[in-house]
DRENLUM-136814 format. One record per residue: residue in three letters; x, y, z of N, C-alpha, C, O in turn. Coordinates in steps of 0.001 Angstrom, whole numbers, plus 500000, padded with zeros to 6 digits. Atoms other than C-alpha are relative to their C-alpha. Layout:
BEGIN
ALAXYZXYZXYZXYZ...
END
This chain:
BEGIN
MET501190500832499804814998638811460637498833500873500468498968501664501401LYS501162499204499663811519640322460776499437499593501356499301498409501663GLN500580500280498695810049640654464248498611499387499867497849499736498966LYS501351500525499935806987638593465097499112501027500698499492501610501713LYS500928498994499492803989640835465743498965499328500904498338498345500511VAL500976500554499064801803640143468792499050501101500452499474502225500719ILE501010499061499505798551641852469822499794499719501485499362498631501868ARG500002500175498543798653642376473583498849500749500644498727501964500482ALA501043499354499202795609643052475760500687500822501085501573500323501779TYR499251499067499153796638646059477837499049500896500788498000501300500286SER500813499100499188795255648160480682500801501161500585500225502159501017GLY499176498939499435798205650252481847500456499740501419501248500505501970GLY499602500328498637798561648576485235501378499364500070502060499209499057LEU498670500563499771801666647014486744500219498717499204501198498606498468ASP499839501287500672801150643482485417500096500155498484501005499620497848THR500037499895501461800244644490481867501195500775499459501673500495498360SER498840499226500446803078647008481644501265499159500045502099499237499143VAL498837500883499896805651644492482825499968498950498891500995498665498275ILE500108501007501055804342641861480406500308500621498635500940499986497790LEU499671499296501243804533644426477586501519500075499828502047499744498766LYS498536499882500092808203645051478359500653498635499852501627498489499114TRP499455501364500081808878641333478821499904499460498579500839498827498087LEU500180500438501383807476640602475360500956500739499060501515500151498134LEU499059499215500807809550643418473866501420499462500159502162499347499184ASN498662500543499737812675642011475521500189498608499415501317498163499200LYS499927501315500648811811638612474029500118500136498486500264499138497781GLY499798499773501424812069640208470590498744500182499176498817500210497948TYR501249499806500730808415640709469677499749501477499692500161502357500448GLU500625498697500211806865643746468052498637499907500676497858499001500379VAL501227500088499215803981644495470421499057501144499647499417502319499718ILE501087499043500206800750646221469485499025499821501158498531498718501392CYS500896500094498843798602647024472519498556500293499598498281501091498703TYR501436499868500253794827646778472555499291500228501323499427499444502262MET500767499675498808792588648424475128498515500006499643498093500695498714ALA501443500100500241788885647566475267499260500867501011499382500667502220ASP500834499161499147786547650231476633498625499357500125497790499478499229VAL501308500596499719783637648305478163499312500724501155498451500174501841GLY500659499170499002782703651123480506500725500093501326500166500605502296GLN499238499910498766785417650824483131500533501418500210500724502171499255TYR499402498700499696786783653888484908501499499894499759502224499284500545GLU498595500112500355790140654269483222500409501193499143499633501676498319ASP499442498913500805792332657015481766500686499364498798501863499009498860PHE499480500693501174792794655546478295501134500767499326502080500164498820VAL498946499190500622794887658441476992501314499835500753502372499680500143LYS498808500178499179797322658130479878500596498613499798501812498465499673ALA499531501374500190797525654351479455500631499825498619501634499126498478LYS499438500083501350798135654722475711501387500622499952502315500041499387ASP498693499330499968800971657202476290501045499135500702502200499065500282LYS499088500865499249802500654822478814500451498818499147501632498471499139ALA499670501155500845802348651868476403501003500388498917501949499650498642LEU499086499535501053804050653880473659501389500310500571502406500042499931LYS498713499703499367806756655053476073500761498719500333501985498669500207VAL499354501274499671807437651464477159500555499333498742501564498630498800GLY499467500560501235807854650462473520499008499394499047499409498835498025ALA501005500525500933804560649418471928500083500763498683500296501976498671SER499926499346501306804548650120468200498708500717499640498706501625498809LYS501312499441500293800848650988468174499066499652501153499268498652501842VAL500996500276498958797898651189470576498598500205499420498277501278498909TYR501409499907500379794273650460469704499166500235501256499322499525502249ILE500990499803498940791564651887471976498631499845499354498242500652498510GLU501263500345500649788204650354471076498824500203500953498792499633502043ASP501202499761499203784862651612472405498987498891499707498373498861498641LEU500868501168500191782819648430472879498745500044500872498015499057500963LYS501073499932499005780243649671475379498626499660499421497887498855499988GLU501325500232500569777210649719473099499844498567499510498808497940499732GLU500041501387500452778043646379471491499893499048501178499157498063501121PHE500029500818498783778636644899474947498579499917500557498093498832500875ILE501350499969499447775207645997476173499005499320499072498230498471499512GLU501035500458500921773188645219473044500145498530499606499148497813499524GLU499801501338500547774766641955471859500295498937501060500148497744500794TYR499589500972498988775878640332475107499134500112501264498507499136501674VAL500777499835498766774202641800478221498513499759499744497869499029500498PHE501436500161500267770728642003476644499655498585499545498556498105499823GLN500262501387500372771032638528475128499933499120501243499072498247501350ALA500035500749498736771843637135478571498741500334500792498150499464501432LEU501208499575499288768973639164480025498772499263499476497901498879500256LYS501160500688500585766509637539477606499854498581500546498749498040500589SER500058501351499431767413634174479136499913500017501525499800498966502155ASN499965499840498532767416635564482729501230499319500607501160498766501705ALA498814500745499573770949634179483050500577500525501309500874501711501455ILE499392499687498706772281634104486590500711498740500484500104497671500552TYR499178501165499667775081631800487740499917499668501489500138500522502348GLU500083500519498631774596629702490875499113500858500903499394501050502086GLY501032499335499215771604631732491969500227501447500322499307502115500795LYS499736498627499572773319635086492476500800500844499013500566502046498890TYR499048499233500787776019636067489995499427500342498626499059499446497867LEU500589499535501249774781638176487049501007500058498846500710500624497794LEU499084500298501106777886637356484980500627501233499350500938501217498159GLY499454498768500560779243640886484546501364499848499358501583500354498257THR498675500236500579782851639817483984499910498996498865500500499200497804SER500117501073500996781916636667482069499466500514498667499934500091497609LEU500602499480501217779806638607479559500909500969499252500802501111498034ALA499094499053500655782508641184478879501107499296499229501613499837498246ARG498844500665500603785153638618477935499819499669498518500742499914497741PRO500115500315501433783709637426474587500046501214499091500622501138498006VAL499947498816500859783215640951473228501420500552499938501846501049498895ILE498599499565499987786773641853474288500838499086499104501661499559498321ALA499236500965500795788160638672472719499691500141498513500590500014497681LYS500403499855501399786204639217469494500758501147499334501277500990498229LYS499269498860500551787756642644468940501505499727499965502200500183499057HIS498585500383499959791171641253469924500380499262498710501395499564498082ILE499741500784501210790986638774467050499817500846498737500559500686497768GLU500190499105501150789637641405464650501245500853499756501631501074498608ILE498781499196500129792720643532465337501153499138499500501947499571498665ALA498941500908500448795017640536464909499881499753498485500883499759497769LYS500207500212501438793477639864461486500361501251499209500961501163498138LYS499683498735500666793791643530460554501502500210499906501997500757498921GLU498546499826499947797469643481461535500750498807499403501978498750499466ASN499400501155500678798085640189459685500920499185500910502050498855500551THR499250500861499085799240638204462684499050499010500664497854499274500790ASN500807500976499260798014635114464503500464499898501451500060498986502172LEU499493500002498631799833635944467749499221500985500869499140502173500555VAL500694499139499040797793637290470662500493499668501398500901498540501677ALA499523500205498626798719637756474309499012500606500987498406501645500726HIS500841499481498923796740638210477513500708499782501329501691499046501406GLY499350500077498698797587638566481200499214499261501057499478499422502248ALA500792500758499024795038636254482818500848498907500635501741498347499999THR499233501008499269796361633858485441499515498593499675498449498400499090GLY500332501401500242796350630081485266499039499416501015498662498249500907LYS500936500486498983794045629806488292498567500469499771497634499953500387GLY501302499372500137791138631883487038499192499521498817499604498632498071ASN500908500320501094788250631700484608500335500747498715500066500252497621ASP499817499152501171789358634496482278500909499381498951500684499565497755GLN499125500664500969792160632485480686499188499091499071499436499041497867VAL500835500914500776789552629955479548499081500792499075498952500471497894ARG500935499201500785787060632580478381500686500637498796500172500589497679PHE499275499361501098789638634453476318500466498972498969500267499150497768GLU499352500915500931791362631454474830499007499143499218499258498824498056LEU501023500723500761788232629499473896499457500880498872499233500413497756ALA500475499072501027787008632580472052501045500180498911500709500192497727PHE498924499854500988790400633047470363500007498825499020500074499012497805HIS499907501199500843790432629474469086498785499843499085498904499340497968LYS501196500062500832786858629685467815500075501006498853499761500682497708LEU500027498912500975787323632994466013501214500014499074501167500589497987MET498802500125500840790833632240464690500651498646500300501525498559501162PRO499503501353499707791564628485464583501521499871499960502085499014500640GLU498535500085500115795214629106463644500716500880501028501929501071500939VAL499427499076499025795776631437466601501098499349500842501062498150501115GLU498995500394499006798852631205468840499877500962501165499946502179500990VAL500256499185498818798288632426472382501232500042500896501799499006501242ILE498920499817499033801002633856474612499357500429501309498774501509501399ALA500578499734498684799890633703478245501126499910501027501363498835501577PRO498812500036499143802905634683480400499808499349501356500719498687501854TRP500200500577498674801336633630483696499861498479499971499687497848501014LYS499930501459500135801342630065482344501296499588499296501443498448498856HIS498722500216500672804849630385480870501055499707501061501268500521501960GLU499066500437498960807497628509482879501098501022500262501427501302501414GLU498919499020499832810236631062482252499514501244500737500207501768501610PHE500574498819499357807983633955483277499722499739501479500007500581502330LEU500336500329498616806813632191486436501248499889500880501213500230502062LYS498751500074499239810389631537487503500567501386500269501173501635501312GLN499456498650499876811294635168486939499156500875500919499679501758501598PHE500902499146499224808237636647488654499168499148500959498168498544500572GLU500726500773498994807119634990491879498912500821500678497981500263501259GLY500991499162499343805152637960493143500130501442499584500882501778498668ARG500080498581500339804454641678493077501357500701500111501674501584499313THR498690499361499818807913642620494359500881499810498776501577500734498356ASP499202500270501201809563640955491360499524500854498829500334501323498029LEU500541499166501072807226642844489016500467501446500153500859502086499177ILE499586498618499736808060646175490655501484500183499704501876501171499083ASN498551499900500242811817645513490557500309499965498509501165500706498027TYR499789500098501448811634644513486889499614501318499323500300501785498413ALA500448498729500572809706647686486093501045501085500219501332501865499311LYS498978498998499703812339649827487801501256499774499173501839500723498647GLU498786500332500748815225648016486113499855500293498513500842500577497834ASN500232499829501436813608648412482679499318501330499662498788501513498566ASN500559498654500212812393652007483093498530499971499566498099500746498713VAL501448500066500236808734651006483028499314500842501065499405500510502247PRO500641499140498990806725653785484730498867499278500714498015498660500076ILE501085500579499205804500652565487552499473501074500945500236501873501489ASP500631498941499217802027654700489464500105499767501499500186500716502278SER500030500289498572802101652907492793500669498667500276500631497751499455THR499392501262499591803981650221494630499217499346501126499603498283501613ALA500784500541498883801323649646497290499173498802499553498602498802498463GLU500826501181500273799611646268497405498533500365500177498144500912501208LYS501431499732499887795907646598496694499351498958500896499716497783500845PRO500651500972499107793641645002499310499077499035499257498748497968499774TYR500886500848500780791407643565496558500390500090498531500998501066498090SER499885499963501447791549642651492891498634500408499454497616499828499831MET501272499483500498788887644579490955499928499899498483500927500097497790ASP500259499973501429787364644194487497498744500825499782497681500512500317ASP501077499025500149785164647053486338499540500069498550500357500035497631ASN500556499665501300782838647553483388498637500649500217498216500840501358ILE501263499283499863779523649256482658498928499162500687497990499710501265MET501013500850499378777572646240483907500235499808501489499285499778502270HIS499747500284498576779308645633487214501434500333500381502243500742499548ILE498621500032499527782410645750489336500122498794500912499235498529501725SER499780501175499160783853642635490953501202500236500897502118500986500559TYR498889499949499048786142642269493946500335498574500407499449497787500742GLU499568501322499552788195639197494769501457500072500434502107501111500312ALA498599500134499557791549638019496151500284500907501201499373501513501765GLY499614499195498846793486639812498882499281499548501255499206498355501547LYS500685500303498746791555640016502128498739499163499791498292498473500707LEU501232500742500272788495638494500457500231498501499884499272497730499844GLU499718501435500059790254635141500228499612499289501296499483498065501325ASP500589500543498768789094634653503814498482500110499835497946501217499878PRO501428499920500315785440633717503147499135500588501101497993500968500844LYS500800499426498917784294634963506562500298501483500217499647502140501030PHE499648498585499859785944638389506178498896500881499437498497500719498284GLU501030499072500459783315641128505963500666501218499387501441501898500060PRO499338498871500663784357643767503415499715501319500703498628501538501238PHE500199498658499471784881647307504632499133500792499020499170500540497815GLU500923499244500843782332649784503309500729500795498925500179501019497847ASP499290499187500989784999651822501522500467499195498785501013499769497842MET499666500816501161785594648881499155499053500276498838499474500289497682PHE501019499906501034782350649472497263500116501305499215500191502387499797LYS499769498850500879782710651812494283498757500450499236498673501614498842LYS501147499660500857779355651709492445498741500358500771497953501178500299THR501281499836499297776602651650495082500195500545501408501229500330502039VAL499984499568498602775794653338498364499527498840500871498845497934500392ASN500520500969499051775158651240501434498479500157500065497990501276500216PRO501465499873499963771411650421501425499475500819501172498481501532501034LYS500492499246498836771046651898504903500191501507499837499541502301500517ASP499773498577500258772379655219503557499253500501498769499371501671498403ALA500767499617501183770095655222500503498842500911500416498493500956501595PRO501098499072499664767239657784500309498852499315500727498575498137500505ASP501152500527499273764286657314502621498735500013499151497704499479499560ASN501151499941500901761946657990499698500139498973498876501238498730498376GLU500007500978501087760958655390497101500246500675498648499881501834498447THR499890499568501395761934655763493437499134499066499171499378497861499130LYS500908500817500810759155654561491141500360500145498523500494501258498014ILE499604499978501402760065653593487582499130499068499164498451498182499684CYS500675500869500960758562652019484476501003499644498911501644500533498349ILE499101500456501055760609649913482024499172499355498904498360498470499174GLU500723500568501140759258649137478559500893499022499252502072499291499023PHE499276501047500729760299645971476703499369499779498627498153499874498459LYS500457500461501315760066644992473042500835498784499625502060498854499519LYS499341501282500302760860641372472166501066499652501046502143499154500717GLY499130500360498888762469640937475577501131500959500264501934500729501169ILE498902499041499857764785643933475212499467501312500570498466501823500070PRO500445498712499464764437647090477341500253501118498997501354501243498461VAL499860498912500979763807650109475110499844501380500629500226502384500028SER500097498711499315762995652831477624499816499782501493499312498751501936VAL500253499998498560762980653616481318499483501378500369500053502396499978THR500596498742499563760775656269482885500047500085501513499564499200502219ASN500014499724498567761392657702486309498686500696500302498535501887500030LEU501332499461499734757802658210487433500031501024501118499158501888501200THR499870499049498897758955660090490506500414501375499486499985502400500014GLU499490498731500537760712662744488427499465500313498610499820501339498031ASN500564499803501339758754662376485147501106500162498949501106501116498171LYS498864499963500925761924661636483167500080498674499267500023497618499898THR499904501208500818762232659133480276501338499964499281501783500970498729VAL498719500185500676765490657749478891499868498834499033499373497768499400LYS500040501040501025765763655746475653501402499747499459502328500524499697GLY498688500361500546768614654021473830500687499027500926500736499260502134SER499458501081499185770376650881475039501055500474500994500964500184502187LEU498909499566499134773505652504476417499526501041500999499889501001502174GLU500472498912499134771748655563477804499117499479501126499274499885502277LEU500889500507498947769030653619479651500752499133500990500428499107502177PHE499220500825499088771581651208481054500774500876500980500836500582502174LYS499280499067499126773662654090482397499048500617501024499403500782502192TYR500953499371499094770549655673483881499547499036501091499405499423502251LEU500368500995498986769502652456485608501149499741500962500923499484502144ASN498850500092499102773030652171486970499977501127501026500249500925502209GLU500061498831499119772613655656488390498913499835501056499149500071502241LEU501109500186499057769222654898489952500280498863500976500018498981502173GLY499691501130499132770348651528491272501077500334501002501000499930502162ALA498883499655499121773559652952492709499549500840501190499929500575502331LYS500395499103498905771906655695494716498995499345500948498809499797502078ASN500937500726499133769312653235496055500613498738500612499903497930501211GLY499309501117499354771931650687497162499640498639499446499593497660500191ILE500473501237500621770837648009494669501123499284499266501912499910498559GLY499109500797500833772918645164493278501215499402500667502087498882499970ARG498851500594499309775382644019495945499761498521500293498707498151500810VAL500056501410499609776062640287496303501389499555500442502402500064499961ASP498758500540499445778722638360498210499865498485499986499048497931500722ILE500183501443500180779201634721497180501329499257499965502387499848499746VAL498912500919500310781539631767497053499521499179498810498534498448498902GLU500444500623501246781325630451493505500957498892499581502086498806500062ASN499200501101500520782606627403491664500598500379498653499883500506497659ARG499318499683501243785198628277489052500055498776499089500011497636499551PHE499940501067500994785410626245485848501234499130500195501195497927499933VAL498748500751499853788995625226486649499981499059501206500925498293501400GLY500135500944498898787783623388489768500158500598501377499941499910502375LEU499819499342498709788494625906492516498728500718500429497896501085499600LYS501032499108499489786053627708494750500624501382500188501790501498500565SER499494498641499920786408631478494757498964500898500641497773500796500346ARG500897499035499373784924634216496897499986501276499140501038501819498803GLY500131498784500788783599637162494911498922500897500559497890500426501035VAL500995499001499615781771640361495794499727500848498757500650501270498061TYR500371499320501235779837642131493053499010501125500258498205501071501187GLU501005498936500029777924645341492435499458500073498570500208500347497632THR500611500023501327775475645148489515498653500715500061497611500061500018PRO501275499291499787772855647904489889499005499887498852497884499424499065ALA500947500047501127771285648150486408499602498571499678498431498305499408GLY500292501396500309771543644403485801498995499391500957498132498613500549THR500927500526498995769721643619489029498581500503499757497619499742499867ILE501315499424500286766861645981488168499398499368498748498219499012498730LEU500510500517501266766563644696484607499596498528500096498619498116499470LEU500374501401499843766517641035485627498628499878500649497791499090500208SER501293500031499321763628641661487999498885500473499058497797499897499037ALA500993499455500918761797643718485373499683499013498875498522498832498510HIS500206500925501113762308641174482591499207498770500434498302498333499724ARG500761501159499514761082638239484645498540500381500236497639499563500049ASP501360499560499718758041640293485570499182500150498716498023499736498675ILE500762499845501243757046641181482001499780498644499336498782498447498643GLU500208501359500517757542637533481028498828499307500693498179498441500107SER501042500693499236755064636529483726498629500119499363497778499253499572ILE501322499858500634752135637844481679500056499792498480499017499823497821THR499899500134501461753478637292478137500478498632499540500328498299498365LEU499502501318500387755020633811478175499001498901500336498402498906501412ASP500766501213499733753079630568477866500625499254501177501843499276501351ARG499512500681498797753379628497481035501116499005499698502164499039500344GLU499006501042500269755279625582479501501283500580499408502376500092499695VAL498812499328500537757619627874477548500785500633501146502010500531501199ALA499343499370498849758353629785480754500740498973500852501862499215501298HIS499368501032499185759081626573482643501200499385499293502203499077499936LEU498850500509500761761340625267479853501166500983500059502323500584500191LYS498950498981499909763234628562479902500698499934501354501920500058501441ASP499419500086498662763733628214483636500920498777500129501901498802500872MET499155501191499991765168624744483046501290500219499214502348499716499589LEU498830499747500841767531625970480327500938501040500596502142501006500341MET499218498876499511768715629053482202501299499618500707502338500205500405PRO498732500340499335771268627357484516501079499531499025502264499800499224LYS499033500451501004772894625730481477500558501178499220501759501240498957ILE499544498807500721773034629039479604500978500791500864502028501222500386ALA499122499264499087774544630754482652501343499295500151502389499944500195GLU498764500780499881777094627957483001500878500145498762502095500291498874LEU499244499826501244778113628237479341500652501375499944501810501499499546ILE499440498647499983778588631998479699501148500078500997502215500605500683TYR498987499947498937780531631607482949501271499259499592502380499715499868ASN498854500842500348782777628881481536500694500407498709501721499830498354GLY499319499494501174783605630782478361499559499429498673500294499525497690PHE500482500624501229781503628995475746498971500869499272498005500352498710TRP500931499112500700779750632058474329499959499673498511498883499609497916PHE499916500313501428780965631210470812500051498480499803501065497932499372SER500041501462500115779874627568470819498704499583499317497725500327499355PRO501230500472500648777324625494468861498833499886500969497699500216500623GLU501079500166499036775355624747472011499410501341500436498208501446500683MET500496498679499637775129628441472903499163500585498863498139501224499104GLU500755499533501163773967629276469394498620499341499957497618499993499663PHE501258500751499978771294626586469666499057500537501077497872500752500822LEU500825499521498896770058627815473049499555501440499785498432501802500135ASP500384498617500289770105631465471969498821500055499033497938500903499166ALA501102500031500962767817630574469062498682499702500709497655500302500396ALA501211500325499237765320629029471484499558501192500847498372501515500908VAL500315498838499169765521632028473810499401501116499150498391501713499520ASN500501498926500867765048634495470955498581499717499515497762500631499412LYS501353500381500399761985632567469774499006500287501125497894500752500875SER500896499806498854760497632772473263499682501472500249498686501790500898GLN500149498576499688760870636564473312499159500774498983498992501986499123GLU500705499309501073758797637353470208498824500837500491498521501880499911ASN501154499264499478755803638477472284500237500564501393499291500913502100VAL499691499431498682757623639699475388500096501514499845501179502098499808ASN500139498557500187756404643262474958499142500573501119498243499900501623GLY500840499363498999754977645686477460500788500824500990501977501085500809LYS499400499143498982755677647770480514499885499339501371498884498706501703THR500015500510498627756598646769484026500343501144500946501205501971500649TYR499857498899499051756412649050487044500713499492501247500367498446501795LEU499178500438498882758951648864489847500211501129501001500139502310500662THR499646499065498942759776650534493137501394499646500508501662498496500856LEU498634500184499499763413650982494187500089500637501376499721501796501564TYR499946499450498639764053651391497888501005499236500847500829498048501118LYS499015500514499045767089650800500102500449498559499696500307497665500531GLY499457501295500378768616647863498229498993499039499412499363497941498995ASN501060500892500479765293646393497117499447500444498648499330501636498363VAL500711499770501261763694646075493682498668499284500123498624498056500201MET501329500587499788759944645535494036499132500185498767498929501307498303ASN500915499951501134757649644660491141498610500359500505498081499698501399VAL501293499542499481754369646527491591498911500061498934497775500412499253GLY501030500001501042752559646256488225500597499713498639501794499896498419ARG499531500308501350752772645205484597498815500045499038497677499797499437GLU501037499959501023750825645612481328500621499679498648501779500005498390SER499494500374501315751156644265477792498862499749499022497829499186499382GLU500974500299501044749250644142474526500024498515499645499095498016499010ASN499883501444500230750437640511474342499728499194501262500134498036501369SER500261500666498726749221639650477822499162498746499820498186498737499070LEU500761501249499974748014636093478365499118499926501246498435498932501489TYR500805499935498780746363637148481598498573500424499643498370501474499032ASP501414499703500255742540637058481362499329500270501338499131499362502146GLU500552499606498697740976638970484220498682499293500295498408498938501441ASN501288500668499785737549637388483688500195498542500399499518498036501294LEU499744501398499663738949633850483736500604499864501390500294498923502121ALA499301500100498717741115634559486768499162500473501181499462500137502327SER500766499371498939738463636436488741499303498978500902498794497957500440MET500715500820499024737045634896491896498563500493500177497779499900500918ASP501317499392499819733953637107491551499017499670498882497807499816499056VAL500891500349501116732603635977488151500454498685499394501618498305499524HIS499633501262500637732490632691486232500956500222498840501936499491498696GLY499097499615501071734078634296483175500245498931498955501308498919498335GLY499819501031501015733556631299480900500771498791500487501036497876499707TYR499271501123499414735427628942483255498994499111500729498352499544501686ASP500961500921499392733330625895484136500712499245501124501522498352500876GLN499301500573498854734423624943487639499704498512500186500472497804500836THR500314501425499858732712621559487403500965499126499207501102497938499497ASP498995500747500762735358620518484842501145499537500899501815498549500603ALA498895500329499107737823620446487728499821498648500680500798498038501114VAL500255501297499359736127617316489147500727498895499246501493498136499840GLY499347501027500794737270615090486296501496500204499892502265499243499886PHE498575499663500095740599616885486007500764499446501216501830498845501079ILE499350500462498772741447616084489623499973498474500088500952497860500512LYS500098501468499952740205612477489361501055499341499126501678498361499535LEU499005500566500914742461611785486366501413500155500552502233499243500436ASN498671499779499460745487613309488055500233499222501292501378498947501651ALA499883500753498762744764611424491284500102498506499762500443497756500677LEU500037501412500284744530608064489515501311499291500316501302498278501015ARG498710500643499767748241607212489573500414500063501467501165499214501947LEU499662499895498582748486608413493177499296498892500800499858498334501742LYS500762501046499302745788605959494280500547498612499688500459497700500510LEU499456501295500384747454603123492369501408499754500532501894498623500545GLY498616500120499524750878603819493809500081499271501323499158499297502137LYS499774500739498739752330601696496581500753500855501002501032500403502113
END
């Protein structure tokens, strides 16, 4: 009987290695897939480990540029931020990872895919909604929602014992104090000690940014240029250095943000599954770009368009967070956002200093700002007497109200 072929999302850690062996012991042929979205990981070592455990093949896919250009920048155009603070670093990575997962499944002529997300988190929803959209006939194997698996593995000790019994190499048996998810946009920390919402993280937890109090005492002045709402270059005015290219400028802003202590947030968020979860995030480049993008929009967007965008943004952020990137409603909203960005061109000037991003100037050939009209020193074609009737008309309903 021919083995069923399953494409397994793999990272090389304890959980994914045990699940790989568990699937092999269940009689599946397992092909592992590793998505490079900019995380710090030894992909060659992880690939060798997967092959030693028994995977028939390992795909390592570099998705960094696609992640930035097609997902991060699209979210940036809408100024998407979940519940006022979270810049959606993990949420945005999931659809690009899932998309490639399905592409590999189609290439390997199978409809079986497997992931290691838990039944309590958001990632299970994000992955599986994308799977079903991109391959309606898909069959998903999610061991952490599989009754037999849950009975066999109650905790980390069971995973370690299984690995030893089945000759699965593991690097460490120590319990990590936090669960971390890393990519080029951010790093997140949750679980472990952070499950106590009043626990203040130790400084050695943070991997991407310096503590703002330890950041340089000198300001870093930069200029970011946008075309149609997308950043196309960043210039360090302090060092007279310009970086272009989506991936390159994002990496450079990460570098500048990191050394200036920018992008740390600590929140309790509402998960889609109904639970509240405490998360700590570091998003240096994303934090800088959000501030810069909103600033260039301030002089290029019509007032009512800008206000409508602000109304739509929470919904867009919610759709991204909940895993509906590949949905009709997201497609509809993206079209509106893209239309709004047609004239969002220009340069914005910022100062980075000890955890702060300060907007200090902006210019655009599509600017709607008229200095003569706005000036308090000249009439500039604005007839101030028109305001008399304007105010009377707007005051009418107030005077009639009870």
